[in-house]
C-alpha positions in Angstrom: -12.8 0.7 -25.3 -12.9 4.0 -27.1 -11.2 7.3 -25.7 -14.5 8.1 -24.0 -14.2 4.9 -22.0 -17.1 3.0 -23.6 -16.8 -0.5 -24.4 -15.9 -1.6 -28.2 -18.6 -3.5 -30.0 -17.1 -6.6 -30.0 -17.6 -6.9 -26.2 -14.1 -6.2 -25.6 -11.8 -3.2 -25.1 -9.4 -2.2 -27.9 -7.0 -0.2 -26.1 -4.3 -2.2 -24.8 -5.3 -0.5 -21.2 -9.0 -0.7 -19.9 -9.0 2.4 -18.2 -12.8 1.9 -17.1 -11.6 -1.1 -15.2 -8.1 -0.1 -13.5 -9.0 3.8 -12.4 -11.9 2.5 -10.2 -9.4 -0.5 -8.8 -6.9 2.6 -8.2 -9.5 4.5 -6.6 -10.4 1.5 -4.4 -7.1 0.8 -3.3 -6.4 4.2 -2.1 -9.7 4.5 0.0 -8.7 0.8 1.4 -5.7 2.4 2.6 -7.2 5.7 4.4 -8.2 4.3 7.8 -4.7 3.7 8.6 -3.2 6.9 6.9 -5.9 9.2 8.2 -5.1 7.7 11.9 -1.5 8.3 11.6 -2.1 11.9 9.9 -4.8 13.1 12.7 -2.6 11.3 15.7 -1.6 14.4 17.3 -5.2 15.6 17.3 -6.5 12.0 18.4 -3.8 11.9 21.0 -5.1 14.9 22.7 -8.5 14.2 22.4 -8.6 10.6 23.6 -4.9 10.2 25.4 -3.4 8.0 22.5 0.4 7.1 23.4 2.9 6.5 20.6 2.9 2.8 21.5 -0.9 2.9 21.2 -0.9 4.4 18.0 1.7 1.7 16.7 -0.6 -1.0 18.1 -3.6 0.5 16.3 -1.3 0.6 13.0 -0.3 -2.8 13.7 -4.0 -4.1 14.1 -4.7 -2.4 10.8 -2.1 -4.4 8.9 -2.0 -7.5 11.2 -5.7 -7.9 10.1 -4.6 -7.6 6.2 -1.9 -10.1 6.9 -4.2 -12.8 8.2 -6.6 -12.3 5.5 -4.5 -11.8 2.4 -4.0 -15.4 1.6 -7.6 -16.0 1.5 -8.2 -12.9 -0.3 -6.2 -14.0 -3.0 -8.3 -16.9 -3.5 -11.5 -15.1 -3.1 -10.4 -12.5 -5.9 -9.6 -15.7 -8.2 -13.1 -16.8 -7.7 -15.5 -13.9 -7.2 -13.4 -11.9 -9.6 -12.0 -8.3 -9.5 -14.7 -6.2 -9.8 -17.1 -7.9 -6.8 -13.8 -8.0 -4.8 -13.1 -4.3 -5.2 -16.8 -3.6 -4.3 -16.5 -5.6 -1.0 -13.6 -3.8 -0.2 -15.0 -0.7 -0.7 -18.0 -1.5 1.8 -15.2 -2.5 4.2 -13.6 0.8 4.1 -17.0 2.4 4.6 -17.6 0.6 7.8 -14.2 1.3 9.3 -14.0 5.1 8.3 -17.2 5.7 9.6 -17.1 3.7 12.5 -13.9 5.6 13.5 -15.4 9.0 12.8 -18.7 8.4 14.9 -17.5 5.9 17.6 -13.5 6.4 18.0 -13.3 7.5 21.5 -11.0 4.6 22.9 -8.3 2.3 22.0 -10.8 -0.5 21.9 -13.3 1.1 19.4 -10.5 2.5 17.1 -8.9 -1.1 16.8 -12.1 -2.7 16.3 -13.1 -0.6 13.1 -9.6 -0.8 12.0 -9.9 -4.7 11.5 -12.5 -3.4 8.9 -10.0 -1.0 7.5 -7.3 -4.1 7.4 -9.9 -6.1 5.6 -10.4 -3.4 2.9 -6.7 -2.8 2.2 -5.6 -6.3 1.6 -8.9 -7.2 -0.3 -8.5 -4.1 -2.6 -4.9 -4.2 -3.3 -5.2 -7.9 -4.3 -8.3 -7.3 -6.4 -6.6 -4.5 -8.0 -3.5 -6.2 -8.8 -5.9 -9.0 -10.6 -7.6 -6.1 -12.5 -4.3 -4.9 -13.8 -3.3 -8.4 -14.9 -6.6 -9.2 -16.6 -7.3 -5.7 -18.2 -3.9 -4.4 -19.2 -1.8 -5.9 -22.1 1.4 -7.1 -21.0 3.7 -4.5 -22.9 1.8 -1.8 -20.3 1.7 -3.7 -17.2 5.0 -2.2 -15.6 3.4 1.3 -16.3 0.2 0.5 -15.0 1.5 -1.5 -12.1 3.3 1.9 -11.1 0.1 3.6 -11.0 -1.6 1.1 -9.0 1.2 1.1 -6.3 1.0 4.8 -6.4 -2.4 4.3 -4.9 -0.8 3.8 -1.6 1.2 6.9 -1.5 -1.8 8.9 -2.9 -3.9 7.9 0.1 -1.0 9.1 2.4 -0.9 12.4 0.6 -4.8 12.7 0.6 -4.3 12.0 4.6 -1.7 14.9 4.8 -4.0 17.4 3.0 -6.8 16.6 5.1 -4.9 17.9 8.0 -4.8 21.3 7.3 -7.7 21.3 4.8 -10.2 19.8 7.4 -8.9 18.5 10.5 -7.6 21.6 11.9 -10.9 23.7 11.1 -13.5 21.1 11.5 -12.1 18.5 13.4 -10.6 15.4 13.0 -13.5 13.1 13.0 -14.8 15.0 9.7 -11.5 14.1 7.7 -12.8 10.4 8.2 -16.5 11.5 7.2 -14.8 12.8 3.8 -13.0 9.4 3.5 -16.7 7.7 3.6 -17.8 9.8 0.7 -14.7 8.9 -1.4 -15.1 5.2 -0.7 -18.9 5.6 -1.7 -17.6 7.0 -5.0 -15.3 4.3 -5.4 -17.9 1.6 -4.9 -20.0 3.4 -7.6 -17.2 3.4 -10.2 -16.4 -0.1 -10.5 -18.1 -1.8 -13.6 -20.8 -4.2 -13.4 -19.5 -6.4 -15.9 -16.0 -7.4 -15.7 -15.6 -9.6 -18.5 -16.4 -6.5 -20.8 -12.6 -5.1 -20.3 -10.8 -8.4 -19.7 -8.0 -8.4 -22.2 -5.8 -11.4 -20.6 -8.4 -14.1 -19.6 -7.0 -16.9 -17.2 -4.9 -19.4 -18.9 -7.2 -22.7 -19.3 -6.5 -25.9 -17.1 -6.9 -29.3 -17.4 -10.1 -30.2 -15.0 -7.8 -32.6 -13.4 -5.0 -30.0 -12.5 -7.3 -28.6 -9.7 -6.8 -25.1 -8.8 -4.1 -23.0 -10.8 -0.9 -22.6 -8.9 2.1 -20.0 -8.8 4.8 -20.9 -11.2 7.6 -19.7 -8.7 8.6 -22.3 -6.2 7.1 -21.9 -2.7 10.2 -21.5 -0.9 11.2 -18.5 -2.7 7.9 -16.7 -2.6 8.1 -17.4 1.1 11.5 -15.7 1.4 10.4 -12.8 -0.8 7.4 -12.7 1.4 9.7 -12.2 4.6 11.7 -9.7 2.5 8.9 -7.7 1.5 7.7 -7.8 5.2 11.2 -6.1 6.4 11.0 -3.9 3.9 7.7 -2.7 4.5 7.6 -2.8 8.1 10.9 -0.2 8.1 9.4 1.9 5.2 5.8 2.1 6.6 7.1 3.6 10.0 7.4 7.0 7.6 3.9 7.2 7.1 3.1 6.2 10.5 5.2 8.4 12.4 6.7 11.5 10.3 4.0 13.9 11.4 4.5 13.0 15.1 8.5 13.0 15.0 8.0 16.5 12.8 6.0 18.1 15.4 8.5 17.0 18.3 11.4 18.3 16.0 9.8 22.0 15.9 7.2 21.8 13.0 3.5 22.8 13.1 1.2 20.5 12.8 0.2 21.9 9.4 3.6 21.9 8.1 4.0 18.1 9.5 0.8 17.2 7.4 2.2 18.8 4.6 5.4 17.2 5.2 3.5 13.7 4.8 2.1 15.1 1.8 5.2 15.7 -0.1 6.7 12.8 0.9 3.7 10.5 -0.3 3.9 12.5 -3.6 7.4 11.7 -3.8 6.8 8.1 -3.3 3.9 8.3 -5.8 5.9 9.8 -8.4 8.9 7.1 -7.8 6.4 4.3 -8.3 5.2 5.6 -11.6 8.5 6.4 -13.0 9.6 2.8 -12.1 6.7 1.6 -13.9 7.8 3.6 -17.1 11.1 2.1 -17.2 9.5 -1.4 -16.5 8.0 -1.0 -20.0 11.1 0.3 -21.5 13.2 -2.6 -20.2 10.0 -5.3 -20.5 11.7 -6.6 -17.2 11.7 -5.8 -13.7 15.1 -6.5 -11.6 15.0 -7.7 -8.5 18.3 -5.8 -7.9 16.9 -2.5 -8.7 14.4 -3.5 -5.9 17.1 -4.0 -3.4 18.8 -0.8 -4.7 15.7 1.3 -3.7 15.5 -0.2 -0.4 19.1 0.7 0.2 18.3 4.3 -0.8 15.6 4.5 1.5 17.8 3.4 4.4 20.0 6.1 3.6 17.4 8.6 3.4 16.2 7.6 7.3 19.8 7.7 8.5 20.1 11.6 6.7 16.4 12.1 8.6 17.9 11.0 11.9 21.0 13.1 11.6 18.7 16.0 13.0 18.5 19.6 11.7 15.9 20.8 9.1 18.0 19.9 6.3 18.2 16.3 7.2 14.5 16.4 8.1 13.5 17.4 4.9 16.1 16.0 2.6 16.2 12.8 4.2 12.4 12.6 4.5 11.9 12.9 0.9 14.9 10.4 0.0 13.1 7.8 2.1 9.7 8.3 0.9 10.8 8.4 -2.5 12.9 5.0 -2.3 11.7 3.3 0.5 8.0 3.7 -1.2 9.0 3.4 -4.7 10.0 -0.3 -5.1 6.5 -1.9 -4.7 5.5 -1.7 -8.3 8.7 -3.2 -9.2 8.0 -6.1 -6.9 4.5 -7.0 -7.9 5.3 -6.6 -11.4 7.9 -9.6 -11.1 5.7 -11.3 -9.1 2.6 -11.4 -11.6 4.8 -11.7 -15.0 6.4 -14.9 -13.2 3.0 -16.3 -12.2 0.4 -15.8 -15.1 -1.6 -18.7 -14.2 -2.3 -17.5 -10.7 -1.1 -13.7 -10.2 -3.6 -13.2 -7.3 -2.8 -16.3 -5.2 1.4 -15.7 -5.9 0.7 -11.7 -4.9 -1.4 -12.9 -2.0 1.3 -15.2 -0.4 4.1 -12.2 -0.7 1.5 -9.6 0.4 1.1 -11.3 3.7 4.5 -10.7 4.5 4.1 -7.2 3.4 1.2 -6.9 5.8 2.9 -8.6 8.8 5.8 -6.5 8.3 3.4 -3.2 8.6 1.8 -4.8 11.4 4.6 -5.3 13.5 7.0 -2.4 12.4 5.0 0.5 13.7 4.4 -1.1 17.6 7.9 -2.1 17.7 9.1 1.6 16.0 6.4 3.3 18.4 7.6 1.2 21.8 11.4 2.1 20.8 10.3 5.8 20.1 8.5 5.8 23.3 10.6 3.8 25.7 14.1 5.3 24.3 13.8 8.0 21.7 12.9 8.4 18.1 16.8 8.1 17.1 16.7 4.6 18.1 13.5 4.0 16.6 14.7 5.4 12.9 17.9 3.4 13.3 15.5 0.1 13.8 13.8 1.1 10.7 17.1 1.5 9.0 18.5 -2.2 10.0 15.4 -3.7 9.0 15.6 -2.3 5.3 19.0 -3.3 5.0 18.2 -6.7 6.1 15.2 -6.5 3.3 17.7 -5.6 0.7 20.0 -8.4 1.5 17.2 -11.0 1.4 15.8 -9.9 -2.3 19.5 -9.8 -3.4 19.8 -13.5 -2.4 16.5 -14.5 -4.1 17.6 -12.9 -7.2 20.7 -15.0 -7.0 18.6 -18.0 -6.6 16.9 -17.3 -9.9 19.8 -16.6 -11.9 20.8 -20.1 -10.8 
């Protein structure tokens, strides 16, 4: 591919990164996460408008991620069969339905939940399809950096959701934030290439007809343990994106300042994922010890956040967002590199745990915050993250054996 992004005459890209393919994948992943993050960022206004409790907010976030968890394994198989381009376009369409439906019809817990189901479909399919796009359209020596960029799409979505509060929601109303998301999703759909083979640098490995479907090389038992670990790590870390705005307002910040807090934290998580990807390419490996270390640092950040005071709030939040959101690219790189025959299938298995954790974590957190206190809820997140780090270290030791 030339510098301008046009295909090379040979029919394949000559650059080690097919940007024309991966950039639309990143954009689609960003809009695929917008339904959940916009709901969380707009929670204060939505609670005033339709009467939504913290427990209700947690349940809705759980519906979003729970749907993604249920469809994630099937989404991985779909992406392998249909290809990453068709899967990205379908994910973008689901995002349009979810964002537009909530903006137009979101007036009760039930209607929000119904359209968040489409958001969960968009999230699961967009992330798996973008993982496949990176695996197929980026040379191995650059995949660490690009997977870091891919995973930066998630905090980028939270960043946009946070900025939408002062820029749109507090002036035009929260529904217009969702309509702006619809427009972005339509742009993402239009940007996906029509012919993905033009940008394929790493085609699937050939298999014997009798071999059946390609299978991951990593033993299923270890993938399941990693899935549980990722679920705990995600469930503990995603409470930041879901509740930092509500917590910050309760701690004394204005809605605008709380939205900016979410944006700054998301930017820190985004930068951490990109930096982690650059380090992967320099070392040519993704060390699960580093993943466990980052999750542990995230737990420390939440403990600082829980101490109270302005310094603890800002400092703890930035450390928690940086570390608890920064390890995802490292992890996905390890899964894809270990399973070149079936990267979407393998990441679909581990991503199931991620979405289950994201589905269960916020409702439990919201229930604890409602019935006990935010302090107790943050301690819940801290413990969950520490258990996740321990499980990842266990798998790391098993792999070394």
